[in-house]
C-alpha positions in Angstrom: 38.3 -19.5 -18.2 42.0 -19.1 -18.8 42.1 -16.0 -16.6 40.6 -17.6 -13.5 42.9 -19.6 -11.3 44.0 -20.1 -7.7 47.3 -21.3 -6.2 48.0 -22.2 -2.6 51.1 -23.5 -1.0 51.6 -24.5 2.6 54.5 -25.8 4.7 54.8 -27.0 8.3 58.0 -27.8 10.1 58.4 -29.5 13.5 61.7 -29.6 15.3 62.6 -31.3 18.6 65.2 -29.0 20.1 65.5 -30.9 23.3 63.6 -33.6 25.1 61.4 -31.0 26.6 61.6 -28.3 24.0 59.6 -28.4 20.7 59.5 -25.7 17.9 56.9 -25.6 15.2 56.6 -23.3 12.2 53.9 -23.1 9.6 53.4 -20.9 6.5 50.6 -20.6 4.0 50.6 -18.6 0.8 47.6 -18.2 -1.5 47.1 -16.3 -4.8 44.0 -16.1 -6.9 42.9 -14.2 -10.0 39.3 -13.8 -11.1 38.1 -12.2 -14.2 34.7 -10.5 -14.0 33.2 -9.9 -17.4 31.5 -6.7 -18.3 27.9 -7.6 -19.3 25.4 -5.4 -20.9 21.9 -6.5 -22.1 22.8 -10.0 -21.2 25.9 -10.1 -23.4 29.6 -9.2 -23.0 30.1 -5.6 -23.9 33.2 -6.4 -26.1 34.5 -9.8 -27.1 37.4 -11.0 -25.1 37.2 -8.0 -22.7 37.0 -8.2 -19.0 35.3 -5.8 -16.7 37.5 -6.4 -13.6 40.6 -8.3 -12.9 40.3 -9.2 -9.2 43.4 -10.4 -7.4 43.7 -11.8 -3.9 47.0 -12.4 -2.1 47.1 -14.0 1.4 49.9 -14.9 3.8 49.5 -16.8 7.1 52.5 -17.7 9.3 52.9 -18.9 12.8 55.6 -19.9 15.2 55.0 -22.2 18.3 57.4 -23.0 21.1 56.4 -25.7 23.7 58.4 -26.1 26.8 57.7 -29.1 29.1 59.0 -27.6 32.3 58.1 -30.8 34.2 55.6 -33.6 33.8 53.0 -31.3 35.5 53.9 -27.9 34.0 53.9 -27.0 30.3 54.5 -23.5 28.8 53.2 -22.8 25.3 54.2 -19.7 23.4 52.7 -18.8 20.0 53.1 -15.9 17.6 51.5 -15.3 14.2 51.0 -12.9 11.4 48.6 -12.8 8.5 48.0 -10.4 5.6 45.3 -10.2 3.0 45.4 -8.0 -0.1 42.4 -7.6 -2.3 43.0 -5.7 -5.5 40.0 -5.1 -7.8 40.9 -2.6 -10.5 38.9 -2.3 -13.7 40.5 -4.1 -16.6 41.9 -2.2 -19.5 40.1 -2.0 -22.9 42.3 -2.5 -25.8 45.3 -1.2 -23.9 43.5 1.9 -22.8 41.0 2.7 -20.1 37.4 3.0 -21.4 36.7 6.4 -19.9 39.6 7.8 -21.9 38.0 6.3 -25.1 34.7 8.2 -24.5 36.5 11.3 -23.2 34.6 11.9 -20.0 36.9 13.8 -17.6 36.5 15.9 -14.5 36.1 12.9 -12.1 38.4 11.5 -9.5 39.5 8.9 -12.1 41.6 11.7 -13.6 43.7 11.9 -10.5 43.6 8.2 -9.5 44.1 5.9 -12.5 43.1 2.9 -10.4 39.5 4.2 -10.4 39.2 4.5 -14.1 36.6 2.5 -16.0 33.1 2.9 -17.4 31.0 5.6 -15.8 27.7 4.6 -14.3 24.8 5.3 -16.7 21.3 4.8 -15.3 18.4 4.9 -17.7 15.0 4.4 -16.0 13.4 1.1 -17.2 16.6 -0.1 -18.9 19.7 -1.9 -17.8 22.3 0.1 -16.0 25.8 0.5 -17.6 28.9 0.8 -15.5 32.1 -0.8 -14.4 31.1 -1.0 -10.7 33.1 -0.3 -7.6 36.8 -0.4 -7.5 38.3 -2.0 -4.3 41.8 -2.0 -2.8 42.0 -3.7 0.6 45.1 -4.2 2.7 44.6 -6.0 6.0 47.1 -7.5 8.4 47.0 -8.9 11.9 49.6 -9.9 14.5 49.1 -12.1 17.5 51.1 -13.3 20.5 49.9 -15.8 23.1 51.6 -17.3 26.1 49.9 -20.0 28.1 51.1 -22.1 31.0 49.3 -25.3 32.0 49.7 -26.9 35.4 48.4 -30.2 36.9 47.9 -29.6 40.6 46.4 -32.6 42.3 42.8 -32.8 41.1 43.0 -29.4 39.3 44.1 -28.5 35.8 45.1 -24.8 35.9 45.7 -22.7 32.9 46.8 -19.0 32.8 47.9 -16.9 29.9 48.2 -13.6 28.0 47.1 -12.6 24.6 48.2 -9.7 22.4 46.3 -8.9 19.2 46.8 -6.1 16.7 44.9 -5.6 13.5 45.4 -3.0 10.8 43.1 -2.2 7.9 43.6 0.1 4.9 40.6 0.0 2.6 39.8 2.0 -0.5 36.4 1.6 -2.1 35.5 3.2 -5.4 31.8 3.5 -6.0 30.9 6.3 -8.3 34.5 7.4 -8.8 33.9 7.9 -12.5 30.7 9.8 -12.2 27.0 8.8 -12.5 24.7 10.0 -15.2 21.0 9.5 -14.6 18.4 9.7 -17.5 14.8 9.8 -16.4 12.9 10.7 -19.6 12.1 14.2 -18.3 13.1 15.9 -21.5 11.8 13.5 -24.2 9.4 11.2 -22.3 11.8 8.2 -22.5 14.9 7.8 -20.5 16.8 6.0 -23.3 15.9 8.8 -25.7 17.3 11.3 -23.2 20.5 9.2 -23.2 20.8 9.4 -26.9 20.3 13.1 -26.7 22.9 13.4 -24.1 20.7 15.2 -21.6 20.9 13.6 -18.1 18.4 14.6 -15.4 21.0 14.3 -12.7 24.8 13.9 -12.5 27.0 13.3 -9.5 30.4 12.1 -8.5 32.0 10.9 -5.3 35.1 12.3 -3.6 37.7 9.7 -3.1 39.2 9.2 0.3 40.6 6.4 2.5 37.4 4.8 3.7 39.1 2.9 6.5 42.6 3.5 7.6 43.3 2.4 11.2 44.4 -0.2 13.6 43.2 -1.8 16.8 45.2 -3.4 19.6 43.9 -5.7 22.3 45.6 -7.1 25.5 43.9 -9.9 27.4 44.8 -12.2 30.3 43.0 -15.2 31.7 43.1 -17.9 34.3 41.1 -21.1 34.2 40.7 -24.0 36.6 
């Protein structure tokens, strides 16, 4: 598939500042694109049309400083940061979003274009139609670690401190375009109810930030 690809680049640098000081840096960058085809009744809904265009972006970086204080004492300081972005919007159909084509309004997709797509249509006994859940995920983490190692006679002693902070902002979009359920209550067949345009039940979710927070941890340790 011409639309599916992944690129990843990494670099690592080591620098000897002094005979007892070493500095290291690493960086990794990854990007991937994945096309998810809209399939109905075992076949693509429209030729050359994708249901979703998923995109993942990731960054990982770290910095490490090692100080050999003596032949028995070594101090190691590390810091790092990583970030992951997951973007999963519905793909456009012919330059326009599909729910505009069928003119179904009054859902949260009117206010938030990233949630537009095909509404969920459930017909009992038949295949369900719908774009699926939209996802926007922004995660990041920061770490700092300081460790000192000492050789004391027959003992190898280690002590250190760890700082860790994680943030997550997640938007999930199930049922943002509305759900139409046809049970056959009116005609005796769910698909016939669908053709008549008489659903047994309709509902829509209210969009909100599903997860928007952060957590911070501080830890210390000693080991012999």
